[in-house]
LOKEFI-118060 format. One record per residue: x, y, z of N, C-alpha, C in turn. Coordinates in nm, 2 decimals. Layout:
BEGIN
      n_u      n_v      n_w     ca_u     ca_v     ca_w      c_u      c_v      c_w
        X        Y        Z        X        Y        Z        X        Y        Z
...
***
This chain:
BEGIN
      n_u      n_v      n_w     ca_u     ca_v     ca_w      c_u      c_v      c_w
     0.06    -0.13     0.01    -0.01     0.01     0.01     0.08     0.13     0.00
     0.21     0.12     0.07     0.24     0.24     0.09     0.34     0.27    -0.03
     0.39     0.12    -0.09     0.47     0.15    -0.21     0.39     0.21    -0.33
     0.28     0.17    -0.35     0.18     0.23    -0.45     0.17     0.36    -0.44
     0.13     0.44    -0.28     0.11     0.54    -0.30     0.26     0.65    -0.31
     0.33     0.58    -0.25     0.46     0.67    -0.31     0.51     0.67    -0.47
     0.45     0.55    -0.51     0.48     0.56    -0.65     0.38     0.65    -0.74
     0.29     0.69    -0.69     0.17     0.76    -0.76     0.23     0.92    -0.71
     0.26     0.94    -0.63     0.32     1.09    -0.58     0.45     1.12    -0.69
     0.57     1.00    -0.69     0.65     1.02    -0.79     0.60     1.04    -0.94
     0.46     0.97    -0.99     0.45     0.99    -1.10     0.37     1.10    -1.11
     0.30     1.17    -0.97     0.26     1.29    -1.01     0.34     1.42    -1.01
     0.47     1.38    -0.95     0.57     1.51    -0.94     0.62     1.52    -1.09
     0.64     1.42    -1.14     0.69     1.39    -1.27     0.60     1.46    -1.39
     0.49     1.44    -1.40     0.36     1.51    -1.47     0.38     1.66    -1.43
     0.36     1.68    -1.29     0.40     1.84    -1.26     0.51     1.92    -1.33
     0.64     1.86    -1.33     0.75     1.88    -1.37     0.71     1.93    -1.52
     0.71     1.80    -1.62     0.65     1.82    -1.74     0.57     1.90    -1.77
     0.46     1.95    -1.71     0.33     2.00    -1.73     0.44     2.16    -1.73
     0.53     2.18    -1.61     0.57     2.35    -1.59     0.69     2.36    -1.70
     0.72     2.27    -1.72     0.85     2.23    -1.83     0.76     2.30    -1.97
     0.65     2.28    -1.96     0.55     2.26    -2.10     0.50     2.42    -2.10
     0.46     2.45    -1.99     0.39     2.60    -1.98     0.50     2.70    -1.93
     0.61     2.66    -1.89     0.70     2.79    -1.87     0.75     2.85    -2.00
     0.75     2.97    -1.99     0.84     3.06    -2.08     0.89     3.20    -2.01
     1.00     3.20    -2.10     1.09     3.31    -2.06     1.07     3.43    -2.16
     1.06     3.55    -2.14     1.06     3.62    -2.23     1.14     3.75    -2.21
     1.23     3.77    -2.30     1.34     3.87    -2.29     1.31     4.01    -2.27
     1.41     4.12    -2.21     1.34     4.24    -2.18     1.30     4.34    -2.29
     1.36     4.33    -2.42     1.36     4.38    -2.56     1.24     4.28    -2.61
     1.15     4.19    -2.56     1.05     4.13    -2.64     0.92     4.14    -2.55
     0.81     4.11    -2.64     0.68     4.13    -2.58     0.61     3.98    -2.65
     0.51     3.92    -2.58     0.45     3.78    -2.62     0.29     3.83    -2.63
     0.25     3.79    -2.76     0.11     3.75    -2.79     0.05     3.63    -2.76
    -0.04     3.61    -2.69    -0.08     3.45    -2.66    -0.19     3.46    -2.73
    -0.21     3.34    -2.81    -0.34     3.31    -2.90    -0.38     3.14    -2.80
    -0.50     3.15    -2.76    -0.58     3.04    -2.69    -0.67     2.95    -2.80
    -0.68     2.84    -2.85    -0.77     2.81    -2.95    -0.73     2.89    -3.07
    -0.66     2.95    -3.07    -0.65     3.03    -3.22    -0.71     3.15    -3.19
    -0.76     3.21    -3.07    -0.81     3.34    -3.04    -0.71     3.42    -2.96
    -0.73     3.56    -3.01    -0.61     3.68    -2.93    -0.67     3.68    -2.80
    -0.57     3.66    -2.70    -0.62     3.70    -2.54    -0.57     3.84    -2.54
    -0.65     3.91    -2.48    -0.60     4.04    -2.50    -0.48     4.11    -2.42
    -0.46     4.02    -2.31    -0.31     4.07    -2.22    -0.20     4.02    -2.30
    -0.10     4.12    -2.31     0.04     4.09    -2.40     0.12     4.07    -2.27
     0.19     3.96    -2.30     0.29     3.91    -2.18     0.45     4.01    -2.18
     0.47     4.08    -2.08     0.56     4.14    -2.06     0.69     4.07    -2.08
     0.81     4.11    -2.04     0.91     4.03    -2.03     0.95     3.97    -1.89
     1.00     3.88    -1.86     1.00     3.79    -1.76     0.96     3.66    -1.76
     0.94     3.57    -1.65     0.89     3.43    -1.65     0.72     3.43    -1.68
     0.69     3.36    -1.77     0.52     3.36    -1.76     0.48     3.19    -1.83
     0.34     3.18    -1.77     0.32     3.03    -1.80     0.21     3.04    -1.89
     0.19     2.96    -2.00     0.09     2.93    -2.05     0.01     2.80    -2.03
    -0.11     2.77    -2.10    -0.11     2.64    -2.10    -0.06     2.56    -2.18
    -0.04     2.45    -2.19     0.06     2.37    -2.31    -0.10     2.29    -2.38
    -0.03     2.29    -2.53    -0.12     2.24    -2.60    -0.27     2.32    -2.64
    -0.28     2.41    -2.56    -0.38     2.49    -2.53    -0.35     2.64    -2.62
    -0.25     2.68    -2.57    -0.18     2.87    -2.58    -0.08     2.85    -2.66
    -0.09     2.90    -2.72     0.05     2.92    -2.86     0.11     3.08    -2.82
     0.20     3.10    -2.81     0.25     3.26    -2.76     0.37     3.27    -2.86
     0.36     3.38    -2.93     0.47     3.45    -3.04     0.55     3.55    -2.99
     0.68     3.55    -2.98     0.77     3.62    -2.93     0.77     3.76    -3.02
     0.74     3.90    -2.98     0.79     3.99    -3.10     0.90     4.09    -3.07
     1.00     4.10    -3.11     1.13     4.20    -3.08     1.08     4.35    -3.10
     1.13     4.42    -2.97     1.08     4.56    -2.98     1.22     4.61    -3.02
     1.34     4.60    -3.09     1.44     4.65    -3.11     1.42     4.70    -3.25
     1.54     4.80    -3.25     1.51     4.86    -3.42     1.56     4.78    -3.46
     1.50     4.72    -3.63     1.58     4.64    -3.69     1.62     4.69    -3.81
     1.75     4.66    -3.87     1.82     4.74    -3.98     1.82     4.63    -4.08
     1.75     4.70    -4.21     1.75     4.60    -4.30     1.79     4.67    -4.46
     1.88     4.59    -4.51     1.95     4.64    -4.62     1.82     4.61    -4.74
     1.81     4.73    -4.82     1.70     4.71    -4.96     1.82     4.67    -5.05
     1.76     4.59    -5.13     1.87     4.55    -5.25     1.90     4.65    -5.37
     2.00     4.67    -5.41     2.01     4.79    -5.51     1.91     4.75    -5.62
     1.84     4.85    -5.66     1.69     4.87    -5.76     1.75     4.92    -5.87
     1.75     4.89    -6.01     1.78     4.97    -6.13     1.68     5.03    -6.17
     1.67     5.16    -6.19     1.57     5.24    -6.29     1.61     5.37    -6.34
     1.52     5.43    -6.40     1.54     5.54    -6.48     1.50     5.67    -6.45
     1.60     5.74    -6.42     1.53     5.88    -6.34     1.49     5.96    -6.41
     1.39     6.11    -6.36     1.34     6.16    -6.41     1.39     6.22    -6.55
     1.53     6.28    -6.57     1.56     6.31    -6.66     1.64     6.17    -6.77
     1.59     6.06    -6.76     1.61     5.93    -6.86     1.77     5.92    -6.80
     1.81     5.89    -6.71     1.98     5.84    -6.67     1.94     5.72    -6.60
     1.98     5.61    -6.62     1.95     5.47    -6.59     2.04     5.44    -6.51
     2.00     5.45    -6.37     2.09     5.44    -6.24     2.07     5.31    -6.13
     2.16     5.26    -6.05     2.11     5.17    -5.94     2.13     5.20    -5.79
     2.02     5.19    -5.74     2.01     5.28    -5.58     2.01     5.15    -5.50
     2.08     5.14    -5.40     2.03     5.09    -5.26     2.02     5.15    -5.16
     1.95     5.11    -5.06     1.92     5.19    -4.94     1.94     5.09    -4.82
     1.91     5.16    -4.70     1.90     5.07    -4.59     1.75     5.15    -4.49
     1.68     5.04    -4.45     1.61     5.10    -4.37     1.59     5.06    -4.22
     1.58     5.16    -4.16     1.56     5.14    -4.00     1.39     5.12    -3.93
     1.36     5.02    -3.90     1.26     5.03    -3.81     1.24     4.93    -3.69
     1.10     4.93    -3.65     1.10     4.88    -3.49     0.94     4.87    -3.47
     0.92     4.77    -3.42     0.76     4.73    -3.36     0.68     4.81    -3.27
     0.58     4.87    -3.28     0.54     4.94    -3.14     0.41     4.88    -3.10
     0.34     4.81    -3.19     0.23     4.74    -3.16     0.26     4.61    -3.24
     0.29     4.49    -3.08     0.29     4.36    -3.12     0.17     4.29    -3.15
     0.07     4.32    -3.15    -0.08     4.27    -3.16    -0.09     4.29    -3.31
    -0.08     4.40    -3.37    -0.09     4.42    -3.51     0.03     4.38    -3.57
     0.14     4.38    -3.56     0.20     4.28    -3.60     0.25     4.17    -3.66
     0.15     4.07    -3.51     0.12     3.95    -3.55    -0.02     3.93    -3.61
    -0.11     4.02    -3.58    -0.25     3.99    -3.66    -0.26     4.05    -3.76
    -0.23     4.15    -3.82    -0.27     4.26    -3.94    -0.19     4.22    -4.02
    -0.05     4.14    -4.03     0.02     4.09    -4.11     0.09     3.96    -4.12
     0.11     3.89    -4.24     0.17     3.73    -4.21     0.30     3.76    -4.16
     0.39     3.83    -4.21     0.54     3.85    -4.18     0.60     4.01    -4.17
     0.59     4.07    -4.09     0.60     4.23    -4.11     0.76     4.26    -4.16
     0.85     4.21    -4.15     1.00     4.19    -4.23     0.98     4.17    -4.35
     0.93     4.06    -4.40     0.93     4.03    -4.55     0.82     4.18    -4.62
     0.71     4.17    -4.55     0.63     4.30    -4.60     0.71     4.45    -4.61
     0.78     4.50    -4.52     0.90     4.61    -4.52     0.97     4.60    -4.62
     1.03     4.46    -4.62     1.14     4.48    -4.72     1.07     4.47    -4.87
     0.96     4.49    -4.90     0.92     4.47    -5.04     0.84     4.61    -5.03
     0.80     4.66    -4.95     0.73     4.83    -4.98     0.85     4.93    -4.96
     0.98     4.86    -4.91     1.07     4.95    -4.90     1.16     4.94    -5.07
     1.13     4.85    -5.17     1.19     4.79    -5.28     1.14     4.90    -5.39
     0.96     4.90    -5.37     0.88     4.95    -5.44     0.88     5.11    -5.43
     0.90     5.15    -5.29     0.91     5.30    -5.27     1.06     5.34    -5.33
     1.15     5.25    -5.34     1.29     5.31    -5.39     1.28     5.32    -5.55
     1.20     5.24    -5.63     1.20     5.23    -5.75     1.08     5.35    -5.79
     1.01     5.37    -5.69     0.92     5.48    -5.75     1.00     5.65    -5.72
     1.08     5.65    -5.59     1.14     5.78    -5.58     1.24     5.77    -5.71
     1.30     5.70    -5.75     1.40     5.66    -5.88     1.34     5.75    -5.97
     1.20     5.70    -6.02     1.15     5.76    -6.14     1.11     5.91    -6.13
     1.07     5.97    -6.01     1.02     6.06    -5.96     1.16     6.21    -5.95
     1.28     6.13    -5.95     1.35     6.23    -5.90     1.44     6.26    -6.02
     1.54     6.34    -6.02     1.65     6.38    -6.14     1.78     6.29    -6.05
     1.88     6.27    -6.19     1.98     6.25    -6.13     2.08     6.35    -6.01
     2.09     6.47    -6.07     2.14     6.58    -5.97     2.05     6.57    -5.83
     1.94     6.56    -5.79     1.88     6.52    -5.68     1.96     6.41    -5.58
     1.95     6.27    -5.70     1.99     6.16    -5.64     2.15     6.17    -5.54
     2.22     6.27    -5.66     2.35     6.27    -5.60     2.39     6.37    -5.48
     2.32     6.50    -5.49     2.36     6.60    -5.40     2.25     6.64    -5.29
     2.08     6.56    -5.33     2.00     6.65    -5.26     1.94     6.48    -5.17
     2.03     6.43    -5.12     1.96     6.31    -5.06     1.91     6.29    -4.95
     1.90     6.42    -4.86     1.87     6.44    -4.73     1.66     6.44    -4.76
     1.66     6.47    -4.87     1.50     6.54    -4.94     1.45     6.43    -4.97
     1.57     6.32    -5.00     1.48     6.20    -5.08     1.46     6.09    -4.96
     1.56     6.15    -4.88     1.53     6.02    -4.74     1.43     6.04    -4.69
     1.37     6.16    -4.65     1.25     6.21    -4.62     1.13     6.18    -4.67
     1.13     6.17    -4.80     1.02     6.11    -4.91     1.01     5.97    -4.89
     1.12     5.91    -4.91     1.10     5.79    -4.91     1.06     5.71    -4.75
     1.08     5.78    -4.67     1.08     5.71    -4.55     0.90     5.75    -4.51
     0.85     5.87    -4.57     0.71     5.84    -4.56     0.62     5.78    -4.66
     0.68     5.73    -4.75     0.62     5.65    -4.85     0.63     5.49    -4.83
     0.76     5.50    -4.75     0.72     5.30    -4.67     0.65     5.33    -4.52
     0.67     5.42    -4.45     0.60     5.44    -4.32     0.44     5.48    -4.33
     0.40     5.46    -4.43     0.23     5.51    -4.45     0.15     5.36    -4.42
     0.23     5.24    -4.54     0.14     5.13    -4.51     0.19     5.07    -4.37
     0.33     5.08    -4.34     0.35     5.03    -4.24     0.33     5.06    -4.09
     0.25     5.16    -4.06     0.18     5.19    -3.96     0.04     5.11    -3.94
     0.01     5.03    -3.99    -0.11     4.93    -4.01    -0.07     4.81    -3.96
     0.05     4.77    -3.97     0.10     4.67    -3.96     0.20     4.66    -3.78
     0.17     4.76    -3.74     0.24     4.80    -3.62     0.37     4.82    -3.56
     0.42     4.85    -3.69     0.57     4.91    -3.76     0.58     5.02    -3.77
     0.69     5.14    -3.72     0.70     5.25    -3.72     0.83     5.25    -3.81
     0.86     5.32    -3.92     0.99     5.34    -3.99     1.06     5.46    -3.90
     1.18     5.42    -3.85     1.26     5.52    -3.80     1.36     5.63    -3.90
     1.41     5.57    -3.99     1.48     5.64    -4.08     1.52     5.58    -4.19
     1.52     5.62    -4.31     1.58     5.54    -4.43     1.67     5.64    -4.49
     1.80     5.56    -4.52     1.92     5.61    -4.58     1.96     5.55    -4.71
     1.95     5.64    -4.82     2.04     5.57    -4.96     2.19     5.58    -4.95
     2.21     5.45    -4.96     2.36     5.42    -4.97     2.41     5.46    -5.08
     2.41     5.43    -5.21     2.49     5.45    -5.33     2.40     5.48    -5.43
     2.43     5.55    -5.52     2.40     5.57    -5.65     2.51     5.54    -5.76
     2.48     5.40    -5.80     2.59     5.33    -5.96     2.55     5.39    -6.08
     2.62     5.49    -6.11     2.62     5.55    -6.26     2.65     5.45    -6.37
     2.65     5.45    -6.49     2.70     5.41    -6.62     2.85     5.46    -6.65
     2.92     5.39    -6.72     3.06     5.45    -6.73     3.07     5.58    -6.81
     2.96     5.55    -6.93     2.93     5.70    -7.03     2.90     5.80    -6.93
     2.80     5.77    -6.81     2.76     5.90    -6.74     2.89     5.93    -6.66
     2.95     5.84    -6.62     3.08     5.91    -6.53     3.19     6.00    -6.61
     3.22     5.91    -6.72     3.32     6.00    -6.81     3.25     6.15    -6.85
     3.11     6.18    -6.89     3.05     6.28    -6.93     3.07     6.41    -6.77
     3.01     6.35    -6.65     3.01     6.41    -6.52     3.15     6.44    -6.52
     3.27     6.36    -6.54     3.38     6.40    -6.52     3.43     6.52    -6.60
     3.40     6.52    -6.74     3.46     6.63    -6.84     3.35     6.75    -6.78
     3.25     6.71    -6.75     3.19     6.89    -6.70     3.25     6.93    -6.56
     3.26     6.86    -6.51     3.34     6.89    -6.39     3.49     6.95    -6.42
     3.58     6.92    -6.50     3.67     6.97    -6.54     3.67     7.13    -6.59
     3.59     7.10    -6.70     3.54     7.25    -6.74     3.48     7.34    -6.67
     3.42     7.31    -6.56     3.34     7.42    -6.49     3.47     7.42    -6.38
     3.55     7.37    -6.35     3.69     7.40    -6.28     3.78     7.47    -6.34
     3.81     7.44    -6.50     3.90     7.51    -6.58     3.81     7.65    -6.55
     3.72     7.70    -6.58     3.64     7.81    -6.61     3.67     7.92    -6.47
     3.66     7.82    -6.39     3.65     7.89    -6.23     3.77     7.94    -6.26
     3.88     7.88    -6.28     4.03     7.90    -6.30     4.08     8.00    -6.39
     4.01     8.02    -6.48     4.04     8.15    -6.55     3.98     8.26    -6.52
     3.86     8.25    -6.47     3.78     8.37    -6.40     3.88     8.39    -6.27
     3.97     8.34    -6.20     4.01     8.40    -6.11     4.15     8.46    -6.17
     4.21     8.39    -6.24     4.33     8.42    -6.30     4.29     8.60    -6.35
     4.19     8.57    -6.45     4.16     8.72    -6.50     4.13     8.83    -6.41
     4.05     8.79    -6.30     4.05     8.85    -6.14     4.19     8.92    -6.13
     4.26     8.82    -6.08     4.39     8.83    -6.07     4.46     8.95    -6.15
     4.45     8.94    -6.28     4.53     9.02    -6.40     4.48     9.15    -6.36
     4.36     9.14    -6.36     4.28     9.33    -6.33     4.34     9.35    -6.22
     4.37     9.32    -6.07     4.39     9.31    -6.00     4.53     9.39    -6.02
     4.63     9.33    -6.06     4.76     9.32    -6.12     4.80     9.45    -6.18
     4.75     9.47    -6.27     4.69     9.61    -6.35     4.71     9.72    -6.29
     4.58     9.71    -6.21     4.55     9.84    -6.13     4.69     9.90    -6.01
     4.71     9.79    -5.97     4.84     9.80    -5.90     4.97     9.80    -5.99
     4.96     9.78    -6.11     5.09     9.83    -6.17     5.08     9.98    -6.22
     4.96    10.06    -6.24     4.90    10.17    -6.34     4.94    10.25    -6.19
     4.91    10.22    -6.05     4.93    10.30    -5.98     5.07    10.32    -5.91
     5.17    10.20    -5.97     5.31    10.21    -5.92     5.40    10.28    -6.06
     5.30    10.28    -6.18     5.40    10.35    -6.27     5.37    10.55    -6.25
     5.21    10.54    -6.20     5.20    10.71    -6.20     5.31    10.76    -6.06
     5.34    10.64    -5.96     5.43    10.66    -5.83     5.59    10.71    -5.92
     5.63    10.62    -6.00     5.73    10.64    -6.06     5.78    10.72    -6.18
     5.67    10.77    -6.23     5.67    10.87    -6.31     5.71    11.00    -6.23
     5.64    11.01    -6.09     5.71    11.14    -6.02     5.83    11.14    -5.95
     5.89    11.01    -5.94     6.03    11.02    -5.86     6.11    10.91    -5.95
     6.17    10.97    -6.08     6.25    10.90    -6.15     6.33    10.82    -6.07
     6.41    10.83    -5.94     6.52    10.72    -5.90     6.41    10.62    -5.83
     6.28    10.61    -5.81     6.24    10.52    -5.78     6.24    10.37    -5.90
     6.28    10.40    -6.02     6.25    10.31    -6.14     6.43    10.24    -6.11
     6.50    10.36    -6.09     6.67    10.30    -6.07     6.66    10.23    -5.96
     6.59    10.24    -5.85     6.60    10.11    -5.71     6.51    10.01    -5.75
     6.43    10.04    -5.87     6.34     9.90    -5.88     6.43     9.78    -6.00
     6.53     9.86    -6.08     6.59     9.77    -6.13     6.70     9.73    -6.09
     6.76     9.79    -5.98     6.87     9.75    -5.91     6.81     9.61    -5.82
     6.69     9.61    -5.81     6.64     9.52    -5.69     6.62     9.39    -5.79
     6.57     9.42    -5.96     6.51     9.32    -6.02     6.70     9.27    -6.04
     6.80     9.34    -6.07     6.92     9.27    -6.08     6.98     9.20    -5.97
     6.97     9.24    -5.85     6.98     9.15    -5.77     6.92     9.04    -5.74
     6.77     9.04    -5.76     6.72     8.92    -5.77     6.74     8.81    -5.87
     6.82     8.87    -5.98     6.87     8.76    -6.08     6.99     8.72    -6.07
     7.08     8.83    -5.98     7.20     8.76    -5.95     7.21     8.64    -5.86
     7.08     8.63    -5.76     7.08     8.58    -5.63     7.05     8.40    -5.67
     7.00     8.41    -5.78     6.98     8.28    -5.85     7.15     8.24    -5.95
     7.16     8.10    -5.92     7.27     8.08    -5.97     7.27     8.04    -6.12
     7.27     8.12    -6.19     7.23     8.06    -6.33     7.35     8.16    -6.42
     7.34     8.12    -6.53     7.47     8.19    -6.65     7.41     8.30    -6.70
     7.30     8.36    -6.68     7.26     8.48    -6.75     7.31     8.60    -6.72
     7.36     8.67    -6.82     7.43     8.84    -6.78     7.33     8.94    -6.82
     7.28     9.02    -6.71     7.20     9.11    -6.76     7.27     9.23    -6.73
     7.27     9.32    -6.82     7.30     9.45    -6.84     7.18     9.59    -6.83
     7.17     9.63    -6.76     7.07     9.72    -6.75     7.11     9.86    -6.81
     7.01     9.92    -6.89     7.06    10.02    -6.96     6.93    10.13    -6.92
     6.96    10.24    -6.85     6.88    10.31    -6.80     6.79    10.37    -6.95
     6.66    10.39    -6.91     6.54    10.45    -7.02     6.60    10.61    -7.06
     6.64    10.69    -6.99     6.69    10.83    -6.99     6.84    10.82    -7.11
     6.92    10.71    -7.06     7.01    10.67    -7.19     6.95    10.66    -7.30
     6.86    10.58    -7.31     6.80    10.55    -7.48     6.76    10.65    -7.53
     6.69    10.74    -7.45     6.60    10.89    -7.47     6.71    10.98    -7.52
     6.85    10.99    -7.45     6.93    11.08    -7.53     6.99    11.03    -7.64
     7.03    10.85    -7.67     7.06    10.86    -7.77     6.95    10.87    -7.93
     6.82    10.87    -7.88     6.71    10.90    -7.97     6.72    11.04    -8.07
     6.78    11.14    -7.99     6.77    11.26    -8.01     6.87    11.32    -8.11
     7.02    11.25    -8.12     7.11    11.30    -8.23     7.06    11.23    -8.36
     6.98    11.10    -8.33     6.95    11.05    -8.49     6.81    11.18    -8.50
     6.69    11.19    -8.44     6.61    11.26    -8.50     6.66    11.41    -8.53
     6.76    11.45    -8.47     6.83    11.58    -8.54     6.89    11.56    -8.67
     6.99    11.45    -8.68     7.03    11.43    -8.80     6.92    11.41    -8.95
     6.79    11.33    -8.89     6.69    11.31    -9.00     6.67    11.44    -9.05
     6.64    11.53    -8.95     6.58    11.68    -8.96     6.67    11.75    -9.07
     6.80    11.75    -9.02     6.91    11.80    -9.12     6.91    11.77    -9.26
     6.90    11.65    -9.28     6.93    11.58    -9.42     6.78    11.64    -9.49
     6.67    11.66    -9.44     6.58    11.66    -9.51     6.57    11.81    -9.55
     6.67    11.89    -9.51     6.68    12.00    -9.60     6.77    12.03    -9.67
     6.88    11.99    -9.71     6.97    11.93    -9.80     6.92    11.88    -9.89
     6.99    11.92   -10.05     6.95    11.83   -10.16     7.05    11.72   -10.18
     7.02    11.63   -10.27     7.10    11.54   -10.32     7.13    11.52   -10.42
     7.27    11.51   -10.45     7.34    11.52   -10.57     7.33    11.40   -10.68
     7.26    11.45   -10.77     7.23    11.35   -10.87     7.33    11.35   -11.01
     7.37    11.24   -11.04     7.45    11.23   -11.15     7.40    11.24   -11.28
     7.44    11.34   -11.35     7.36    11.32   -11.49     7.45    11.26   -11.59
     7.38    11.25   -11.68     7.49    11.21   -11.80     7.63    11.29   -11.88
     7.69    11.28   -11.92     7.80    11.34   -11.97     7.77    11.47   -12.04
     7.86    11.56   -12.07     7.83    11.70   -12.10     7.75    11.80   -12.03
     7.71    11.76   -11.92     7.58    11.82   -11.85     7.62    11.82   -11.70
     7.60    11.94   -11.62     7.63    11.94   -11.48     7.52    11.86   -11.37
     7.57    11.83   -11.31     7.50    11.76   -11.20     7.40    11.85   -11.13
     7.27    11.79   -11.13     7.16    11.87   -11.02     7.13    11.83   -10.91
     7.08    11.92   -10.83     7.00    11.88   -10.69     6.94    11.82   -10.67
     6.86    11.74   -10.60     6.71    11.72   -10.57     6.71    11.76   -10.46
     6.59    11.80   -10.40     6.55    11.87   -10.27     6.58    11.98   -10.24
     6.66    12.05   -10.32     6.70    12.22   -10.31     6.56    12.29   -10.33
     6.61    12.43   -10.30     6.51    12.52   -10.28     6.40    12.50   -10.44
     6.32    12.50   -10.39     6.19    12.55   -10.53     6.22    12.66   -10.63
     6.20    12.61   -10.78     6.20    12.72   -10.84     6.11    12.79   -10.82
     6.20    12.96   -10.89     6.10    13.07   -10.87     5.96    13.06   -10.92
     5.89    13.13   -10.85     5.74    13.15   -10.87     5.69    13.22   -10.97
     5.55    13.24   -11.02     5.53    13.35   -11.12     5.54    13.48   -11.07
     5.59    13.58   -11.15     5.58    13.71   -11.09     5.74    13.78   -11.08
     5.80    13.64   -11.10     5.96    13.69   -11.12     6.03    13.64   -11.22
     6.14    13.70   -11.28     6.17    13.71   -11.42     6.29    13.59   -11.40
     6.28    13.49   -11.51     6.36    13.40   -11.50     6.47    13.43   -11.57
     6.62    13.42   -11.59     6.70    13.45   -11.66     6.71    13.39   -11.81
     6.73    13.45   -11.92     6.72    13.43   -12.07     6.83    13.32   -12.07
     6.78    13.23   -12.14     6.88    13.12   -12.17     6.93    13.15   -12.35
     7.07    13.11   -12.35     7.10    13.16   -12.50     7.12    13.04   -12.55
     7.07    13.04   -12.65     7.06    12.95   -12.78     7.17    12.96   -12.86
     7.21    12.84   -12.96     7.32    12.83   -13.04     7.27    12.94   -13.14
     7.40    13.00   -13.17     7.37    13.12   -13.30     7.35    13.26   -13.25
     7.36    13.25   -13.11     7.38    13.42   -13.05     7.22    13.46   -13.02
     7.12    13.37   -13.04     7.01    13.41   -13.02     6.96    13.41   -12.89
     6.88    13.50   -12.81     6.84    13.50   -12.70     6.69    13.43   -12.73
     6.65    13.37   -12.61     6.53    13.30   -12.55     6.48    13.41   -12.47
     6.37    13.48   -12.49     6.24    13.56   -12.40     6.26    13.47   -12.32
     6.30    13.54   -12.16     6.27    13.48   -12.06     6.09    13.46   -12.02
     6.02    13.35   -11.95     5.88    13.32   -11.89     5.83    13.39   -11.79
     5.70    13.44   -11.80     5.68    13.53   -11.71     5.57    13.43   -11.64
     5.53    13.46   -11.51     5.44    13.39   -11.44     5.44    13.20   -11.44
     5.51    13.19   -11.48     5.55    12.99   -11.49     5.72    12.99   -11.43
     5.70    12.91   -11.33     5.81    12.84   -11.25     5.91    12.78   -11.36
     6.05    12.83   -11.32     6.17    12.77   -11.41     6.14    12.63   -11.42
     6.18    12.59   -11.52     6.22    12.46   -11.56     6.33    12.41   -11.51
     6.33    12.26   -11.44     6.43    12.23   -11.42     6.48    12.11   -11.54
     6.63    12.13   -11.56     6.71    12.07   -11.62     6.69    11.93   -11.66
     6.64    11.85   -11.78     6.63    11.73   -11.76     6.73    11.66   -11.76
     6.70    11.51   -11.74     6.81    11.43   -11.68     6.89    11.36   -11.82
     6.85    11.39   -11.93     6.93    11.33   -12.06     6.94    11.48   -12.15
     7.00    11.47   -12.24     7.05    11.55   -12.36     6.94    11.56   -12.47
     6.87    11.69   -12.51     6.81    11.66   -12.67     6.85    11.74   -12.74
     6.90    11.69   -12.85     6.97    11.76   -12.98     6.83    11.86   -13.00
     6.91    11.98   -13.05     6.85    12.14   -13.10     6.91    12.14   -13.24
     6.85    12.15   -13.34     6.88    12.19   -13.44     6.86    12.38   -13.49
     6.96    12.44   -13.52     6.90    12.60   -13.56     6.90    12.59   -13.73
     6.80    12.62   -13.78     6.74    12.59   -13.91     6.82    12.74   -13.99
     6.87    12.82   -13.90     6.94    12.95   -13.99     7.09    12.94   -14.00
     7.13    12.90   -13.90     7.29    12.85   -13.90     7.33    12.70   -13.90
     7.23    12.62   -13.89     7.26    12.50   -13.93     7.37    12.45   -13.86
     7.37    12.48   -13.71     7.48    12.43   -13.62     7.35    12.35   -13.50
     7.40    12.27   -13.46     7.32    12.19   -13.36     7.39    12.21   -13.20
     7.26    12.24   -13.09     7.30    12.28   -12.96     7.22    12.15   -12.88
     7.24    12.19   -12.78     7.18    12.10   -12.63     7.08    12.17   -12.56
     6.99    12.11   -12.58     6.88    12.19   -12.48     6.90    12.18   -12.31
***
């Protein structure tokens, strides 16, 4: 009798231990438990710690309340300005309502991943390439709103969305590189032109100062010579003052002026005296020109009112009909 009672007690203890082992559940601090009894939702949500359920009657699902980091696979699309790109992103979300996350959606992780991919494709088609490259903050906010609107019904809230990388075709990369190079060259030219303009203004001011004090030009010339001499080169610099060049120009100008007032002797054919070019002009009308004697003793009357004719460069024979003698005019 006693042995049978002891055996029954032992069996009851083993059954109790098995029941406790089957009914006991441990929920971590970052989790919450949703209990379904015979497939019906229990109103109470189990918090972290030790809890018990009815074995084979209740079923509990644990839902994590931590922020989930989900990478979005790279999506290929065409931007608003017809450029083919590949964009990938990352989504940060967490569950705020475990009951909705269990009841309203079969797998909230898979649902968030799919809505993130479709939203990313949509945002690519609505944006320009420049926005994808430079205005990502605004695109991140728009993408977050697009994913968060349907996710709210699933008990999920989107913490933030970040676009990770934008892959461009090689041809587009080369075009952008040429554009950037041209833009930098343009800015360099503008800066150089501005520097030249400022330098020209300073040089004009320096020229005015040196014109007032000629000794400053000599000092500047000596400074230049010293700067050239400091460099170890084989160049020999011989500075010539500007005043010396001006002094040498004056005799040349005076010689040209004197040469313009004197005639140049021109050789004439044999039998004639040389004539002068550049001499004084022949006498004008109103003054008598000396008579020229013709062969035979005849006198040619002087012409009045006409300038005296210059002797020709060649001799012309003149025949006297009365005497039969020949002369040269």
